[in-house]
N, C-alpha and C positions, 0 to 999 in steps of 0.2 A: 504494500500500500504506500509505503514511503517513497518508493521509486516513482510511482504514478503521480504523487503530489509534486515531487521534485521535477519531473519531466514537464509538468504544467507551468511551473514558475521560473525554471532556469532556461537560459538560451540553449539552443541545440548543441552548440560547441562546448559549452560549459557542462552540460549534462553528459556529453560524451566523455569528457575528461574525468568527471566524477565516476561514471560507470566503469571506465578502464581502471582507475585507481582502486575502486572497490573490488573489482575482479582480481587484480594483482595481489591485493591484501588477502583475499580468500585463498588464492593459490599458495601464497607464502605461509599463511597460518596452517594450511593443511600439511605442507612439507616441513615446517619448522621443527617439530620434534623428531626429525628423521633419525630412525634407529634407536630412539630412547626406549621404546617398548621392549626391544630385545635386551637392552642393558638392564632394565628392571627385572625382566624374567630370569636373567642369568644370576641375579643376586637376590634370591628370595631371603628375606630377613635382613639383608644389608641395604643400606641407604645409598642412593645415587647422589653424588655431590651436586649441589645447586649450580655449579659452574657448567656442568655438562649440557643441560637443556638451554642455558643461556648462550653458551658458545655455539651450539648447533643452530639456534634460532637467529643469532646474530649473523652467522655465516649464510644462512638461507635468506635472511633479509638483505644482506649486502649483494648477494647474487641476484635476487629479485630486482633490487634497485638498479643494478648494473644492466640487467636485461631491459628494464623499463627505459633506461637512458638510451641504450643502443638501438632498441627497436622503435621506440616512440618519441625519443628526444624530450622527455618530461623535464619540467623546471627543476632546479636544484632544491627548492623548498618542498615540492611534491616528492622528490626522491628521498629527502631526509624524513619526511612524514611517513613514507612507505617503509623505510628501514626501521623507524621507531615503532610503527604499528605492528609489523611482523615480529620484531624482536620482543615486544611486550606481550603480544597475544599468543604466540606459538607455544611457549612452555605451558600455558594453561589449557591448551587444546587437547 
């Protein structure tokens, strides 16, 4: 419902950038905890250090931002927001 409301009030180009940004965040969040499930399953009863999910999500966020710049030439502010969004949300996914 939110996308329908935004499509009504935003200019088509702005809505396109928003939709692309949101799609990239969703892909990054899905890939962010890459391999973390396997590490948790290998250590039943042992804790995974908090740095592992943070490092993997930062790496995926940086790769996602690099691809967004290379493929879509996004602004630096959007790239920074993309990196922060993926790095912050991916460990919680």
